[in-house]
MITORPA-289551 format. One record per residue (C-alpha): residue number from 1; y, x, z; chain. Coordinates in nm, 2 decimals. Layout:
// residues N
+-----+--------+--------+--------+----+
|   i |     c2 |     c1 |     c3 | ch |
+-----+--------+--------+--------+----+
| NUM |      Y |      X |      Z |  A |
...
+-----+--------+--------+--------+----+
// end
This chain:
// residues 306
+-----+--------+--------+--------+----+
|   i |     c2 |     c1 |     c3 | ch |
+-----+--------+--------+--------+----+
|   1 |  -2.13 |   5.86 |  16.13 |  A |
|   2 |  -1.86 |   6.05 |  16.31 |  A |
|   3 |  -1.95 |   6.33 |  16.53 |  A |
|   4 |  -1.79 |   6.41 |  16.87 |  A |
|   5 |  -1.60 |   6.75 |  16.88 |  A |
|   6 |  -1.88 |   6.90 |  17.09 |  A |
|   7 |  -2.15 |   6.80 |  16.85 |  A |
|   8 |  -1.95 |   6.93 |  16.56 |  A |
|   9 |  -1.91 |   7.26 |  16.73 |  A |
|  10 |  -2.28 |   7.27 |  16.81 |  A |
|  11 |  -2.36 |   7.22 |  16.44 |  A |
|  12 |  -2.13 |   7.49 |  16.33 |  A |
|  13 |  -2.29 |   7.72 |  16.59 |  A |
|  14 |  -2.63 |   7.62 |  16.46 |  A |
|  15 |  -2.52 |   7.70 |  16.11 |  A |
|  16 |  -2.40 |   8.04 |  16.21 |  A |
|  17 |  -2.73 |   8.12 |  16.38 |  A |
|  18 |  -2.92 |   8.00 |  16.07 |  A |
|  19 |  -2.72 |   8.25 |  15.87 |  A |
|  20 |  -2.83 |   8.53 |  16.10 |  A |
|  21 |  -3.19 |   8.42 |  16.11 |  A |
|  22 |  -3.22 |   8.36 |  15.74 |  A |
|  23 |  -3.36 |   8.01 |  15.77 |  A |
|  24 |  -3.48 |   7.82 |  15.46 |  A |
|  25 |  -3.24 |   7.61 |  15.26 |  A |
|  26 |  -3.24 |   7.25 |  15.13 |  A |
|  27 |  -3.08 |   7.27 |  14.79 |  A |
|  28 |  -3.15 |   7.15 |  14.44 |  A |
|  29 |  -3.00 |   7.29 |  14.12 |  A |
|  30 |  -2.96 |   7.15 |  13.77 |  A |
|  31 |  -3.22 |   7.28 |  13.52 |  A |
|  32 |  -3.10 |   7.59 |  13.33 |  A |
|  33 |  -3.00 |   7.53 |  12.97 |  A |
|  34 |  -2.92 |   7.77 |  12.69 |  A |
|  35 |  -2.57 |   7.79 |  12.55 |  A |
|  36 |  -2.23 |   7.89 |  12.68 |  A |
|  37 |  -2.19 |   7.97 |  13.05 |  A |
|  38 |  -2.17 |   7.66 |  13.26 |  A |
|  39 |  -1.93 |   7.59 |  13.54 |  A |
|  40 |  -2.10 |   7.66 |  13.88 |  A |
|  41 |  -2.06 |   7.36 |  14.10 |  A |
|  42 |  -2.17 |   7.32 |  14.47 |  A |
|  43 |  -2.18 |   6.98 |  14.63 |  A |
|  44 |  -2.24 |   6.93 |  15.00 |  A |
|  45 |  -2.49 |   6.65 |  14.94 |  A |
|  46 |  -2.69 |   6.53 |  14.64 |  A |
|  47 |  -2.47 |   6.21 |  14.63 |  A |
|  48 |  -2.16 |   6.41 |  14.52 |  A |
|  49 |  -2.39 |   6.65 |  14.33 |  A |
|  50 |  -2.52 |   6.36 |  14.11 |  A |
|  51 |  -2.17 |   6.24 |  14.04 |  A |
|  52 |  -2.06 |   6.60 |  13.95 |  A |
|  53 |  -2.35 |   6.61 |  13.70 |  A |
|  54 |  -2.24 |   6.28 |  13.55 |  A |
|  55 |  -1.89 |   6.41 |  13.50 |  A |
|  56 |  -1.99 |   6.76 |  13.40 |  A |
|  57 |  -2.29 |   6.69 |  13.18 |  A |
|  58 |  -2.46 |   6.99 |  13.03 |  A |
|  59 |  -2.15 |   7.20 |  13.09 |  A |
|  60 |  -2.21 |   7.24 |  13.46 |  A |
|  61 |  -2.48 |   7.39 |  13.69 |  A |
|  62 |  -2.48 |   7.19 |  14.01 |  A |
|  63 |  -2.63 |   7.29 |  14.35 |  A |
|  64 |  -2.66 |   7.02 |  14.61 |  A |
|  65 |  -2.68 |   7.16 |  14.96 |  A |
|  66 |  -2.82 |   6.86 |  15.14 |  A |
|  67 |  -3.08 |   6.68 |  14.94 |  A |
|  68 |  -3.37 |   6.58 |  15.17 |  A |
|  69 |  -3.37 |   6.20 |  15.21 |  A |
|  70 |  -3.57 |   6.23 |  15.53 |  A |
|  71 |  -3.30 |   6.44 |  15.70 |  A |
|  72 |  -3.00 |   6.34 |  15.90 |  A |
|  73 |  -2.72 |   6.52 |  15.71 |  A |
|  74 |  -2.53 |   6.57 |  16.04 |  A |
|  75 |  -2.80 |   6.79 |  16.18 |  A |
|  76 |  -2.82 |   7.01 |  15.87 |  A |
|  77 |  -2.78 |   7.39 |  15.93 |  A |
|  78 |  -2.65 |   7.58 |  15.63 |  A |
|  79 |  -2.83 |   7.90 |  15.53 |  A |
|  80 |  -2.77 |   8.22 |  15.34 |  A |
|  81 |  -2.86 |   8.06 |  15.00 |  A |
|  82 |  -2.59 |   7.81 |  15.06 |  A |
|  83 |  -2.34 |   8.09 |  15.14 |  A |
|  84 |  -2.43 |   8.27 |  14.82 |  A |
|  85 |  -2.39 |   7.96 |  14.61 |  A |
|  86 |  -2.06 |   7.87 |  14.77 |  A |
|  87 |  -1.93 |   8.23 |  14.72 |  A |
|  88 |  -1.99 |   8.20 |  14.35 |  A |
|  89 |  -1.88 |   7.83 |  14.30 |  A |
|  90 |  -1.60 |   7.75 |  14.06 |  A |
|  91 |  -1.58 |   7.39 |  14.18 |  A |
|  92 |  -1.68 |   7.26 |  14.52 |  A |
|  93 |  -1.73 |   6.89 |  14.61 |  A |
|  94 |  -1.73 |   6.81 |  14.98 |  A |
|  95 |  -1.72 |   6.48 |  15.16 |  A |
|  96 |  -1.47 |   6.58 |  15.43 |  A |
|  97 |  -1.38 |   6.38 |  15.73 |  A |
|  98 |  -1.59 |   6.60 |  15.96 |  A |
|  99 |  -1.91 |   6.52 |  15.77 |  A |
| 100 |  -1.98 |   6.86 |  15.62 |  A |
| 101 |  -1.75 |   7.11 |  15.79 |  A |
| 102 |  -1.98 |   7.40 |  15.71 |  A |
| 103 |  -1.85 |   7.39 |  15.35 |  A |
| 104 |  -1.50 |   7.50 |  15.44 |  A |
| 105 |  -1.63 |   7.75 |  15.69 |  A |
| 106 |  -1.87 |   7.92 |  15.44 |  A |
| 107 |  -1.61 |   7.92 |  15.16 |  A |
| 108 |  -1.38 |   8.12 |  15.40 |  A |
| 109 |  -1.65 |   8.36 |  15.51 |  A |
| 110 |  -1.76 |   8.40 |  15.15 |  A |
| 111 |  -1.40 |   8.49 |  15.06 |  A |
| 112 |  -1.40 |   8.23 |  14.78 |  A |
| 113 |  -1.04 |   8.11 |  14.78 |  A |
| 114 |  -1.03 |   8.05 |  14.41 |  A |
| 115 |  -1.27 |   7.76 |  14.39 |  A |
| 116 |  -1.13 |   7.42 |  14.30 |  A |
| 117 |  -1.22 |   7.21 |  14.61 |  A |
| 118 |  -1.26 |   6.83 |  14.59 |  A |
| 119 |  -1.25 |   6.66 |  14.93 |  A |
| 120 |  -1.37 |   6.30 |  14.89 |  A |
| 121 |  -1.21 |   6.17 |  15.21 |  A |
| 122 |  -0.87 |   6.33 |  15.12 |  A |
| 123 |  -0.90 |   6.18 |  14.77 |  A |
| 124 |  -0.98 |   5.84 |  14.92 |  A |
| 125 |  -0.66 |   5.82 |  15.13 |  A |
| 126 |  -0.87 |   5.66 |  15.41 |  A |
| 127 |  -0.76 |   5.73 |  15.76 |  A |
| 128 |  -0.88 |   5.63 |  16.11 |  A |
| 129 |  -0.77 |   5.29 |  16.23 |  A |
| 130 |  -0.54 |   5.29 |  16.53 |  A |
| 131 |  -0.75 |   5.36 |  16.84 |  A |
| 132 |  -1.07 |   5.41 |  16.63 |  A |
| 133 |  -1.25 |   5.67 |  16.43 |  A |
| 134 |  -1.25 |   5.74 |  16.05 |  A |
| 135 |  -1.55 |   5.60 |  15.87 |  A |
| 136 |  -1.62 |   5.91 |  15.65 |  A |
| 137 |  -1.90 |   5.75 |  15.44 |  A |
| 138 |  -1.67 |   5.70 |  15.15 |  A |
| 139 |  -1.94 |   5.71 |  14.88 |  A |
| 140 |  -2.01 |   5.35 |  14.97 |  A |
| 141 |  -1.65 |   5.27 |  14.87 |  A |
| 142 |  -1.66 |   5.23 |  14.49 |  A |
| 143 |  -1.28 |   5.26 |  14.42 |  A |
| 144 |  -1.29 |   5.59 |  14.61 |  A |
| 145 |  -1.59 |   5.71 |  14.41 |  A |
| 146 |  -1.39 |   5.64 |  14.09 |  A |
| 147 |  -1.10 |   5.85 |  14.22 |  A |
| 148 |  -1.34 |   6.13 |  14.31 |  A |
| 149 |  -1.49 |   6.13 |  13.96 |  A |
| 150 |  -1.14 |   6.17 |  13.81 |  A |
| 151 |  -1.07 |   6.45 |  14.06 |  A |
| 152 |  -1.39 |   6.63 |  13.97 |  A |
| 153 |  -1.30 |   6.60 |  13.60 |  A |
| 154 |  -0.96 |   6.76 |  13.67 |  A |
| 155 |  -1.12 |   7.04 |  13.87 |  A |
| 156 |  -1.38 |   7.11 |  13.60 |  A |
| 157 |  -1.10 |   7.12 |  13.34 |  A |
| 158 |  -0.92 |   7.39 |  13.54 |  A |
| 159 |  -1.24 |   7.59 |  13.55 |  A |
| 160 |  -1.32 |   7.52 |  13.18 |  A |
| 161 |  -1.01 |   7.41 |  12.99 |  A |
| 162 |  -1.20 |   7.41 |  12.66 |  A |
| 163 |  -1.42 |   7.12 |  12.77 |  A |
| 164 |  -1.16 |   6.92 |  12.94 |  A |
| 165 |  -1.19 |   6.63 |  12.69 |  A |
| 166 |  -1.56 |   6.61 |  12.75 |  A |
| 167 |  -1.52 |   6.59 |  13.13 |  A |
| 168 |  -1.25 |   6.32 |  13.10 |  A |
| 169 |  -1.48 |   6.12 |  12.87 |  A |
| 170 |  -1.78 |   6.15 |  13.10 |  A |
| 171 |  -1.57 |   6.04 |  13.40 |  A |
| 172 |  -1.45 |   5.74 |  13.21 |  A |
| 173 |  -1.80 |   5.64 |  13.12 |  A |
| 174 |  -1.92 |   5.68 |  13.48 |  A |
| 175 |  -1.63 |   5.47 |  13.61 |  A |
| 176 |  -1.72 |   5.20 |  13.36 |  A |
| 177 |  -2.06 |   5.18 |  13.52 |  A |
| 178 |  -1.91 |   5.13 |  13.87 |  A |
| 179 |  -1.74 |   4.81 |  13.75 |  A |
| 180 |  -2.05 |   4.59 |  13.77 |  A |
| 181 |  -2.10 |   4.71 |  14.13 |  A |
| 182 |  -1.75 |   4.60 |  14.23 |  A |
| 183 |  -1.81 |   4.27 |  14.04 |  A |
| 184 |  -2.13 |   4.20 |  14.24 |  A |
| 185 |  -1.94 |   4.27 |  14.56 |  A |
| 186 |  -1.68 |   4.01 |  14.45 |  A |
| 187 |  -1.96 |   3.76 |  14.38 |  A |
| 188 |  -2.10 |   3.82 |  14.73 |  A |
| 189 |  -1.76 |   3.77 |  14.88 |  A |
| 190 |  -1.71 |   3.44 |  14.69 |  A |
| 191 |  -2.05 |   3.31 |  14.81 |  A |
| 192 |  -2.07 |   3.46 |  15.16 |  A |
| 193 |  -1.72 |   3.57 |  15.26 |  A |
| 194 |  -1.67 |   3.55 |  15.64 |  A |
| 195 |  -2.04 |   3.55 |  15.73 |  A |
| 196 |  -2.15 |   3.79 |  16.00 |  A |
| 197 |  -2.34 |   4.12 |  15.95 |  A |
| 198 |  -2.49 |   4.36 |  16.20 |  A |
| 199 |  -2.52 |   4.74 |  16.15 |  A |
| 200 |  -2.67 |   5.03 |  16.33 |  A |
| 201 |  -2.40 |   5.27 |  16.21 |  A |
| 202 |  -2.08 |   5.25 |  16.00 |  A |
| 203 |  -2.26 |   5.40 |  15.69 |  A |
| 204 |  -2.25 |   5.08 |  15.48 |  A |
| 205 |  -1.92 |   4.93 |  15.61 |  A |
| 206 |  -1.71 |   4.99 |  15.30 |  A |
| 207 |  -1.97 |   4.80 |  15.10 |  A |
| 208 |  -2.00 |   4.51 |  15.35 |  A |
| 209 |  -1.63 |   4.48 |  15.39 |  A |
| 210 |  -1.57 |   4.48 |  15.01 |  A |
| 211 |  -1.83 |   4.20 |  15.01 |  A |
| 212 |  -1.62 |   3.99 |  15.25 |  A |
| 213 |  -1.87 |   4.02 |  15.54 |  A |
| 214 |  -1.76 |   4.05 |  15.90 |  A |
| 215 |  -1.92 |   4.32 |  16.12 |  A |
| 216 |  -2.02 |   4.15 |  16.45 |  A |
| 217 |  -2.19 |   4.46 |  16.60 |  A |
| 218 |  -2.04 |   4.56 |  16.94 |  A |
| 219 |  -1.84 |   4.87 |  16.88 |  A |
| 220 |  -2.01 |   5.04 |  17.17 |  A |
| 221 |  -2.35 |   5.00 |  17.01 |  A |
| 222 |  -2.27 |   5.16 |  16.67 |  A |
| 223 |  -2.05 |   5.43 |  16.84 |  A |
| 224 |  -2.33 |   5.53 |  17.07 |  A |
| 225 |  -2.58 |   5.55 |  16.79 |  A |
| 226 |  -2.35 |   5.75 |  16.56 |  A |
| 227 |  -2.28 |   6.00 |  16.85 |  A |
| 228 |  -2.65 |   6.03 |  16.94 |  A |
| 229 |  -2.59 |   5.87 |  17.28 |  A |
| 230 |  -2.79 |   5.61 |  17.47 |  A |
| 231 |  -2.67 |   5.25 |  17.44 |  A |
| 232 |  -2.61 |   5.09 |  17.78 |  A |
| 233 |  -2.84 |   4.80 |  17.87 |  A |
| 234 |  -2.56 |   4.55 |  17.87 |  A |
| 235 |  -2.44 |   4.65 |  17.52 |  A |
| 236 |  -2.80 |   4.66 |  17.39 |  A |
| 237 |  -2.85 |   4.31 |  17.51 |  A |
| 238 |  -2.53 |   4.19 |  17.35 |  A |
| 239 |  -2.64 |   4.35 |  17.02 |  A |
| 240 |  -2.99 |   4.20 |  17.03 |  A |
| 241 |  -2.83 |   3.85 |  17.11 |  A |
| 242 |  -2.67 |   3.86 |  16.76 |  A |
| 243 |  -3.02 |   3.81 |  16.62 |  A |
| 244 |  -3.17 |   3.56 |  16.87 |  A |
| 245 |  -2.84 |   3.36 |  16.85 |  A |
| 246 |  -2.84 |   3.37 |  16.47 |  A |
| 247 |  -2.48 |   3.51 |  16.48 |  A |
| 248 |  -2.54 |   3.73 |  16.18 |  A |
| 249 |  -2.70 |   3.68 |  15.84 |  A |
| 250 |  -2.84 |   4.03 |  15.79 |  A |
| 251 |  -2.89 |   4.37 |  15.96 |  A |
| 252 |  -2.80 |   4.67 |  15.75 |  A |
| 253 |  -3.00 |   4.96 |  15.89 |  A |
| 254 |  -2.95 |   5.33 |  15.84 |  A |
| 255 |  -3.31 |   5.47 |  15.79 |  A |
| 256 |  -3.21 |   5.83 |  15.83 |  A |
| 257 |  -3.11 |   5.81 |  16.19 |  A |
| 258 |  -3.35 |   5.56 |  16.35 |  A |
| 259 |  -3.45 |   5.57 |  16.71 |  A |
| 260 |  -3.58 |   5.35 |  16.99 |  A |
| 261 |  -3.26 |   5.15 |  17.02 |  A |
| 262 |  -3.21 |   5.09 |  16.65 |  A |
| 263 |  -3.58 |   5.01 |  16.62 |  A |
| 264 |  -3.53 |   4.74 |  16.89 |  A |
| 265 |  -3.25 |   4.59 |  16.68 |  A |
| 266 |  -3.47 |   4.60 |  16.37 |  A |
| 267 |  -3.75 |   4.43 |  16.56 |  A |
| 268 |  -3.52 |   4.16 |  16.70 |  A |
| 269 |  -3.38 |   4.08 |  16.36 |  A |
| 270 |  -3.73 |   4.05 |  16.21 |  A |
| 271 |  -3.84 |   3.83 |  16.50 |  A |
| 272 |  -3.55 |   3.60 |  16.44 |  A |
| 273 |  -3.62 |   3.58 |  16.06 |  A |
| 274 |  -3.30 |   3.78 |  15.98 |  A |
| 275 |  -3.34 |   4.01 |  15.67 |  A |
| 276 |  -3.31 |   4.38 |  15.72 |  A |
| 277 |  -3.14 |   4.59 |  15.44 |  A |
| 278 |  -3.22 |   4.96 |  15.47 |  A |
| 279 |  -2.97 |   5.21 |  15.36 |  A |
| 280 |  -2.95 |   5.59 |  15.36 |  A |
| 281 |  -2.68 |   5.86 |  15.35 |  A |
| 282 |  -2.83 |   6.07 |  15.07 |  A |
| 283 |  -3.00 |   5.98 |  14.74 |  A |
| 284 |  -3.36 |   5.86 |  14.77 |  A |
| 285 |  -3.61 |   6.06 |  14.56 |  A |
| 286 |  -3.60 |   5.97 |  14.20 |  A |
| 287 |  -3.27 |   5.79 |  14.21 |  A |
| 288 |  -2.93 |   5.86 |  14.07 |  A |
| 289 |  -2.61 |   5.74 |  14.24 |  A |
| 290 |  -2.56 |   5.43 |  14.01 |  A |
| 291 |  -2.92 |   5.32 |  14.04 |  A |
| 292 |  -2.92 |   5.37 |  14.42 |  A |
| 293 |  -2.60 |   5.18 |  14.47 |  A |
| 294 |  -2.72 |   4.90 |  14.24 |  A |
| 295 |  -3.03 |   4.87 |  14.46 |  A |
| 296 |  -2.81 |   4.86 |  14.77 |  A |
| 297 |  -2.58 |   4.59 |  14.65 |  A |
| 298 |  -2.86 |   4.38 |  14.50 |  A |
| 299 |  -3.06 |   4.41 |  14.83 |  A |
| 300 |  -2.75 |   4.29 |  15.02 |  A |
| 301 |  -2.70 |   3.99 |  14.79 |  A |
| 302 |  -3.07 |   3.90 |  14.80 |  A |
| 303 |  -3.08 |   3.91 |  15.18 |  A |
| 304 |  -2.77 |   3.69 |  15.22 |  A |
| 305 |  -2.92 |   3.44 |  14.98 |  A |
| 306 |  -3.23 |   3.38 |  15.20 |  A |
+-----+--------+--------+--------+----+
// end
């Protein structure tokens, strides 16, 4: 979801206060292994952290700052442990697009200007549509993820030239496993292209668009939800009518930012017999990126087939 300027400033202020207060962190690191020194990698979320592990293998030590599947990443407040990890990182993987601005701020305050920084949104080449906002959830865009894997490989090679071949090989193996996901999107498009879909937020739109589905959600609804604002009664009724009028085949629902109005949409979909496909912004517990995205695409295909 995209944040308004005021909300982004509020988060940055909150992050600064957290640094002063020494709040607890939410990070997870790769298990320590014996052998040569590994490349220290910090990823803003466990999504990019998992991909960095796939590319780096046992030659990297990865810390993922945001890893709690029950937490809205946009409300995360970075802490001193994050600052320490970022100050020592050789490679940093951030999402960009306003999603995790604390990374750049803490790199600067930690005086770490030597780290290789991979910004996924910049790598993607995605920009905001005319008159609209950028959908920064680029990890649902598999071609972008493939590009980011290559960029991580290149960044790791700069930090550890001796293992460049291993990083390149790992990135190629990871990208090969993305191919079945893109193939499944193509199958969905062939079977259901042009059919309507509803969303609560833009989180899954790269996936639904690649699958040939048309987002019929009123822009005012998803924009209000992503900004944390109330949906007007008129727009809410328009949104709920998508389900009672059978104008969409599925509702794709972001579980990490549910509230009264999104819950009304979920209830309306279920009452109309329209399947609900839950999605998240960070990895569910016990899942890696490939397994998680396989579940998401399969769930979408199954829902549309009902």
